[in-house]
C-alpha positions as CSV (number, residue, x, y, z in Angstrom):
1,X,7.4,8.3,9.1
2,X,6.6,4.9,7.2
3,X,3.7,6.8,5.1
4,X,5.9,9.2,3.9
5,X,8.3,6.6,3.1
6,X,5.8,4.6,1.5
7,X,5.0,7.6,-1.3
8,X,8.6,8.2,-1.8
9,X,8.8,4.7,-2.7
10,X,5.9,4.8,-5.3
11,X,3.9,2.6,-2.9
12,X,0.4,2.9,-2.3
13,X,-1.7,2.0,0.9
14,X,-5.2,0.2,-0.1
15,X,-8.0,0.9,1.5
16,X,-9.5,-1.3,3.9
17,X,-11.2,-4.1,1.7
18,X,-15.7,-4.4,1.8
19,X,-17.2,-7.6,0.9
20,X,-19.7,-7.2,-2.0
21,X,-23.3,-6.3,-0.8
22,X,-22.3,-4.8,2.5
23,X,-23.5,-1.7,1.9
24,X,-20.4,1.1,3.2
25,X,-21.0,3.4,6.4
26,X,-22.9,6.3,4.8
27,X,-23.1,5.1,1.3
28,X,-25.6,7.3,0.2
29,X,-23.4,10.2,1.2
30,X,-20.3,8.6,-0.7
31,X,-23.0,8.2,-4.1
32,X,-23.7,12.0,-3.7
33,X,-20.4,13.3,-3.5
34,X,-18.8,10.7,-6.1
35,X,-21.1,11.2,-9.0
36,X,-22.1,7.6,-10.9
37,X,-23.1,7.1,-14.2
38,X,-24.0,4.0,-16.2
39,X,-23.3,2.9,-19.7
40,X,-24.3,-1.3,-20.7
41,X,-22.7,-2.1,-23.9
42,X,-22.5,-4.8,-26.1
43,X,-19.5,-6.8,-24.4
44,X,-19.5,-5.3,-21.1
45,X,-20.8,-2.6,-18.5
46,X,-19.2,0.7,-17.9
47,X,-19.4,2.5,-14.6
48,X,-17.9,5.8,-13.7
49,X,-17.8,6.6,-10.0
50,X,-15.5,9.0,-7.9
51,X,-14.2,9.7,-11.4
52,X,-12.9,6.6,-12.6
53,X,-14.3,4.7,-15.9
54,X,-14.4,1.0,-15.1
55,X,-15.4,-2.2,-16.9
56,X,-17.6,-5.3,-16.1
57,X,-18.1,-8.0,-17.9
58,X,-21.4,-9.5,-17.8
59,X,-20.5,-12.9,-16.6
60,X,-18.2,-11.5,-14.1
61,X,-21.1,-9.6,-12.5
62,X,-23.5,-12.5,-11.9
63,X,-20.9,-14.7,-10.7
64,X,-20.4,-12.1,-8.4
65,X,-24.0,-11.8,-7.1
66,X,-24.0,-11.8,-3.2
67,X,-27.5,-12.4,-2.9
68,X,-28.4,-15.2,-0.2
69,X,-29.5,-17.5,-3.4
70,X,-25.6,-17.0,-4.9
71,X,-23.5,-16.4,-1.0
72,X,-23.2,-17.9,2.2
73,X,-21.9,-14.9,4.4
74,X,-21.6,-17.0,7.1
75,X,-19.2,-19.5,5.5
76,X,-17.6,-16.9,3.2
77,X,-18.2,-19.2,-0.3
78,X,-19.8,-18.5,-3.0
79,X,-23.1,-21.3,-3.5
80,X,-23.8,-20.4,-7.2
81,X,-22.3,-22.7,-9.8
82,X,-20.2,-20.4,-12.0
83,X,-20.2,-23.0,-14.7
84,X,-24.0,-22.5,-15.0
85,X,-24.1,-19.4,-16.0
86,X,-24.7,-18.4,-19.6
87,X,-21.6,-16.9,-21.3
88,X,-23.8,-14.8,-23.2
89,X,-25.8,-13.5,-20.4
90,X,-27.1,-9.8,-20.5
91,X,-28.6,-7.8,-17.7
92,X,-32.5,-6.9,-18.8
93,X,-32.4,-3.9,-16.6
94,X,-30.1,-1.6,-14.2
95,X,-30.3,1.4,-12.2
96,X,-28.6,3.1,-9.4
97,X,-30.0,3.4,-5.9
98,X,-28.4,5.1,-2.9
99,X,-24.9,3.7,-3.7
100,X,-25.6,0.6,-5.4
101,X,-26.0,-0.9,-8.7
102,X,-29.2,-2.9,-8.9
103,X,-29.0,-5.4,-12.1
104,X,-31.9,-7.4,-13.0
105,X,-31.1,-10.7,-14.8
106,X,-33.5,-12.8,-18.0
107,X,-34.5,-15.4,-15.2
108,X,-35.6,-12.4,-13.0
109,X,-32.9,-12.6,-10.7
110,X,-32.1,-9.3,-8.7
111,X,-28.1,-8.3,-8.1
112,X,-27.0,-5.5,-6.0
113,X,-23.9,-4.4,-5.8
114,X,-22.0,-1.6,-3.7
115,X,-20.8,1.0,-6.0
116,X,-17.5,1.4,-3.4
117,X,-17.0,-1.9,-3.7
118,X,-17.3,-2.1,-7.4
119,X,-14.5,0.9,-8.0
120,X,-12.4,-0.9,-5.8
121,X,-12.4,-4.8,-7.2
122,X,-12.6,-3.7,-10.8
123,X,-9.7,-4.5,-12.8
124,X,-8.9,-0.7,-13.2
125,X,-9.1,0.0,-9.1
126,X,-6.5,-2.9,-8.9
127,X,-4.4,-1.3,-10.7
128,X,-3.7,1.6,-8.8
129,X,-3.4,-0.6,-6.0
130,X,-0.5,-1.9,-3.8
131,X,-1.5,-5.6,-2.6
132,X,0.8,-5.6,0.2
133,X,1.9,-2.3,1.6
134,X,5.4,-2.0,2.1
135,X,8.3,0.8,2.2
136,X,11.2,0.1,-0.2
137,X,14.0,0.6,1.5
138,X,18.2,0.9,0.9
139,X,20.5,1.7,3.4
140,X,19.5,5.4,4.3
141,X,15.7,4.9,4.6
142,X,15.8,1.9,6.3
143,X,18.0,3.5,8.9
144,X,16.3,6.7,9.0
145,X,13.1,5.0,10.0
146,X,14.3,4.1,13.1
147,X,12.1,0.7,13.5
148,X,12.7,-0.3,16.8
149,X,13.2,-3.8,18.2
150,X,10.9,-5.6,20.0
151,X,12.1,-7.2,23.7
152,X,11.9,-10.7,24.1
153,X,10.1,-10.1,27.6
154,X,7.3,-7.8,26.4
155,X,7.3,-9.7,23.2
156,X,6.1,-13.4,24.5
157,X,3.3,-12.1,26.6
158,X,1.8,-8.7,25.2
159,X,0.2,-9.3,21.6
160,X,0.7,-5.0,20.7
161,X,4.1,-5.2,20.7
162,X,3.4,-8.7,18.7
163,X,1.5,-6.5,16.6
164,X,3.9,-3.6,16.0
165,X,6.5,-6.6,15.2
166,X,4.5,-8.0,12.4
167,X,3.5,-4.9,11.2
168,X,7.2,-4.1,10.6
169,X,7.8,-7.4,9.0
170,X,5.1,-6.6,6.7
171,X,6.2,-3.2,6.4
172,X,10.2,-3.7,6.0
173,X,10.8,-7.7,5.1
174,X,13.1,-7.3,8.0
175,X,12.2,-7.8,11.8
176,X,14.4,-8.3,15.2
177,X,13.7,-9.2,18.4
178,X,16.6,-8.4,21.5
179,X,17.3,-9.9,24.6
180,X,16.5,-13.2,23.6
181,X,18.4,-15.6,25.5
182,X,21.1,-17.7,23.3
183,X,19.3,-20.9,23.0
184,X,18.0,-23.0,20.1
185,X,15.2,-23.6,22.5
186,X,14.4,-19.6,23.2
187,X,14.6,-19.2,19.7
188,X,12.0,-21.7,18.7
189,X,10.0,-20.6,21.3
190,X,10.2,-16.9,19.5
191,X,9.9,-18.2,16.5
192,X,6.3,-20.2,17.3
193,X,5.0,-17.0,18.7
194,X,4.6,-15.5,15.1
195,X,4.2,-18.8,13.0
196,X,4.3,-22.0,12.7
197,X,7.4,-23.8,12.1
198,X,8.5,-25.3,8.3
199,X,10.0,-28.4,8.6
200,X,12.9,-29.0,6.1
201,X,15.3,-31.2,5.2
202,X,17.4,-29.4,7.7
203,X,15.3,-30.1,10.1
204,X,12.6,-28.5,12.3
205,X,15.2,-26.2,14.1
206,X,19.0,-25.9,12.5
207,X,21.9,-25.2,14.5
208,X,25.3,-24.8,12.2
209,X,29.0,-23.9,11.8
210,X,31.9,-24.0,9.7
211,X,32.2,-27.6,9.7
212,X,30.9,-28.5,6.4
213,X,28.6,-31.1,8.1
214,X,26.1,-30.2,4.9
215,X,27.6,-29.8,1.3
216,X,26.8,-26.4,1.0
217,X,28.9,-23.1,1.2
218,X,26.7,-22.1,4.1
219,X,28.5,-24.4,6.3
220,X,32.2,-22.6,6.0
221,X,33.9,-19.5,7.0
222,X,33.6,-18.1,3.6
223,X,31.9,-14.6,2.5
224,X,28.5,-15.5,1.0
225,X,27.0,-12.9,-1.6
226,X,23.4,-11.8,-1.0
227,X,20.8,-14.5,-2.2
228,X,17.1,-16.0,-1.1
229,X,17.2,-19.4,0.4
230,X,15.5,-22.3,-0.8
231,X,14.9,-21.2,-4.4
232,X,15.4,-24.8,-5.3
233,X,12.0,-25.3,-3.5
234,X,8.7,-25.4,-5.8
235,X,7.8,-23.0,-3.2
236,X,10.7,-21.4,-1.4
237,X,10.2,-21.0,1.9
238,X,8.4,-17.4,3.4
239,X,10.7,-16.8,6.2
240,X,13.9,-17.1,8.0
241,X,15.0,-16.9,11.3
242,X,18.8,-16.3,12.0
243,X,20.4,-16.7,15.6
244,X,23.6,-16.1,16.5
245,X,24.3,-18.3,19.3
246,X,28.0,-17.5,19.6
247,X,31.2,-15.9,18.2
248,X,34.7,-16.2,19.4
249,X,36.4,-14.6,16.2
250,X,35.9,-11.7,14.3
251,X,34.1,-10.5,11.1
252,X,30.9,-12.4,10.0
253,X,28.3,-9.3,9.6
254,X,25.0,-10.2,8.2
255,X,24.5,-8.2,5.2
256,X,20.8,-7.7,3.7
257,X,18.9,-5.8,0.9
258,X,15.7,-5.1,0.1
259,X,15.5,-7.1,-3.1
260,X,11.7,-5.4,-4.0
261,X,13.7,-1.9,-3.6
262,X,16.1,-2.9,-6.5
263,X,13.5,-4.7,-8.7
264,X,11.7,-0.7,-8.7
265,X,14.7,0.3,-10.1
266,X,14.8,-1.8,-12.6
267,X,11.1,-1.5,-14.0
268,X,11.8,2.2,-13.7
269,X,14.7,1.7,-16.0
270,X,13.9,-1.2,-18.3
271,X,10.0,-2.2,-18.6
272,X,11.4,-5.3,-21.0
273,X,14.2,-5.8,-18.9
274,X,11.6,-6.1,-15.9
275,X,9.3,-8.3,-18.0
276,X,12.3,-10.6,-19.1
277,X,13.1,-11.5,-15.3
278,X,9.3,-12.1,-14.4
279,X,8.7,-14.2,-17.6
280,X,11.5,-16.0,-18.2
281,X,11.6,-19.8,-15.8
282,X,15.0,-20.8,-14.7
283,X,16.2,-23.8,-12.8
284,X,17.4,-24.1,-9.2
285,X,19.4,-27.4,-7.9
286,X,20.5,-28.5,-4.5
287,X,22.2,-31.4,-4.3
288,X,24.2,-33.3,-1.7
289,X,25.6,-36.8,-1.9
290,X,27.3,-37.8,1.2
291,X,27.1,-40.5,3.6
292,X,24.5,-39.1,5.5
293,X,22.5,-36.7,3.6
294,X,21.1,-37.5,-0.4
295,X,19.3,-34.7,-1.4
296,X,18.3,-33.9,-5.1
297,X,16.0,-30.9,-4.9
298,X,14.9,-28.8,-8.9
299,X,12.6,-25.3,-8.2
300,X,11.5,-23.9,-11.1
301,X,10.3,-19.9,-11.5
302,X,11.1,-17.0,-12.7
303,X,13.5,-14.6,-10.5
304,X,11.0,-12.2,-10.2
305,X,7.3,-13.2,-9.3
306,X,5.2,-10.3,-10.3
307,X,1.3,-9.4,-10.3
308,X,0.6,-8.9,-14.3
309,X,-2.0,-5.9,-13.7
310,X,0.4,-3.6,-11.6
311,X,3.9,-5.4,-11.9
312,X,4.0,-5.3,-7.9
313,X,6.8,-8.1,-7.3
314,X,5.7,-10.3,-4.6
315,X,8.3,-12.5,-4.6
316,X,12.3,-13.6,-5.7
317,X,14.1,-16.3,-6.3
318,X,17.7,-15.0,-6.7
319,X,20.9,-17.3,-5.7
320,X,23.7,-17.8,-8.2
321,X,25.5,-20.5,-6.1
322,X,22.0,-22.8,-7.1
323,X,21.3,-21.8,-10.4
324,X,21.3,-24.4,-12.6
325,X,21.8,-24.6,-16.2
326,X,19.7,-21.7,-18.4
327,X,18.0,-24.2,-20.7
328,X,14.4,-23.1,-20.8
329,X,15.0,-20.9,-23.7
330,X,16.1,-20.3,-26.7
331,X,19.4,-19.0,-27.5
332,X,18.5,-15.0,-27.9
333,X,16.2,-15.2,-24.8
334,X,18.7,-16.2,-22.9
335,X,21.5,-13.4,-24.3
336,X,18.7,-10.9,-23.2
337,X,17.9,-12.6,-19.6
338,X,21.4,-12.0,-19.1
339,X,21.2,-8.3,-19.6
340,X,18.4,-8.0,-17.4
341,X,19.7,-10.5,-14.9
342,X,23.5,-8.2,-14.9
343,X,21.2,-5.0,-14.4
344,X,19.1,-6.6,-11.2
345,X,22.5,-7.7,-10.0
346,X,24.1,-4.3,-10.5
347,X,21.1,-2.8,-8.3
348,X,21.3,-5.3,-5.5
349,X,25.0,-4.6,-5.4
350,X,25.2,-0.8,-4.9
351,X,26.9,-0.2,-1.6
352,X,24.2,2.1,-0.8
353,X,21.5,-0.7,-0.6
354,X,23.4,-2.8,1.7
355,X,22.4,-2.6,5.2
356,X,25.0,-4.4,7.2
357,X,24.1,-5.8,10.7
358,X,26.5,-7.6,13.4
359,X,24.1,-10.3,14.8
360,X,24.8,-11.4,18.6
361,X,23.7,-13.5,21.1
362,X,20.2,-12.3,21.9
363,X,19.0,-10.9,18.3
364,X,17.0,-12.6,16.7
365,X,16.6,-11.5,12.9
366,X,13.1,-12.7,10.9
367,X,13.3,-12.2,7.0
368,X,11.1,-12.2,4.6
369,X,12.7,-14.7,2.2
370,X,10.7,-14.0,-0.5
371,X,11.7,-10.6,-0.7
372,X,14.9,-9.3,1.2
373,X,18.3,-11.1,0.4
374,X,20.7,-11.6,2.9
375,X,24.5,-13.0,2.7
376,X,27.6,-12.4,5.2
377,X,31.0,-11.3,5.5
378,X,34.0,-13.7,5.7
379,X,34.9,-14.4,9.4
380,X,37.2,-16.4,12.0
381,X,36.6,-18.3,14.5
382,X,34.0,-20.6,16.2
383,X,30.8,-19.1,15.4
384,X,27.4,-21.0,15.9
385,X,23.8,-19.9,14.0
386,X,21.0,-21.4,14.9
387,X,17.4,-20.5,12.9
388,X,14.8,-22.1,10.8
389,X,12.0,-21.6,8.1
390,X,8.0,-20.0,9.4
391,X,5.3,-20.8,7.0
392,X,4.4,-17.5,4.9
393,X,1.0,-17.9,5.5
394,X,0.6,-18.5,8.3
395,X,2.5,-14.8,9.2
396,X,0.1,-13.4,6.7
397,X,-2.6,-14.9,8.7
398,X,-1.4,-13.7,11.7
399,X,-1.7,-9.9,10.2
400,X,-5.0,-11.0,9.1
401,X,-6.0,-11.9,13.2
402,X,-4.6,-8.0,14.0
403,X,-6.4,-5.8,11.5
404,X,-3.5,-5.5,9.3
405,X,-2.9,-5.3,5.6
406,X,-0.9,-8.0,4.6
């Protein structure tokens, strides 16, 4: 199901990465099945392999040599001083040998590159790959996927259950753990199973109600439109955790929207709008001046952060509440930015893209704050929510430890 949805969403599951110089299994057979040809030109080295024409800068090739004198495989670190490479360098000889390209340089140094590694790490190869596999979803796609929630007891003791949870989180940007004891302490325990908690000015673990103890709309009973959190940080928090410990009243459902899905729709409809949202830097601001809290934070960045070689979005800053004065571009660009922003907002607010979840005691929600926007409907009565932010890098590190492709 997930693979079918990946294809439907226009994303691709990339092949596992290989280190340069490490011969892939049956590499000779690969070379036989995929005829390779090479052609040195004045400004680059051309390689045609597997039906793909690739171009490599000569300095790039010398820089990526993985001989023992250039690279330490024990530490996985480059030894070669890149700044020492002659920028006019050219190989004196080249040949193909059992699935490898072998180059000899003017000083006699020999570099050996796996053709499969070159194909994977060429610019042409990267343009066709997805950096992070994901399922772009609207409400129907997510619901039909029937993504299972993890169970507290098994989640806390079984690494296989944790691996499935992390995999689902990477694919969909949200994941749930059920049957968690309704306490701040248990919530903290379940989050630490996934990642390191990121402490902010809100504290390590926070618990709030609609008492306006902080000067933020989250501390009210009002509805909140879809948004990402901490857009006013220089690096917004990567993961957000919510656990509704108590609700004695009505309403208060949680809204979830896949921002990557909506951004992909904008890209399909208007490349210019997508590029504006990915290029124009805007400011978000958090300002709090109460007797107990003095905060003033500003974060600058575009609404969409995308890899320029394939337009894959990897982070969204979308928070109309915290966006401050748009004074980073001239008036004519500002007008076009507003039009592009309206296109994205229209996609984000389509009813079919909204996933509504009733959070109840025991259900802990993990949200990729760089991808999935959250909001809520208004509510009545006492509603107590706790949670925290997690470091995204450590979630990805956890994925690597399980052999997953983050």
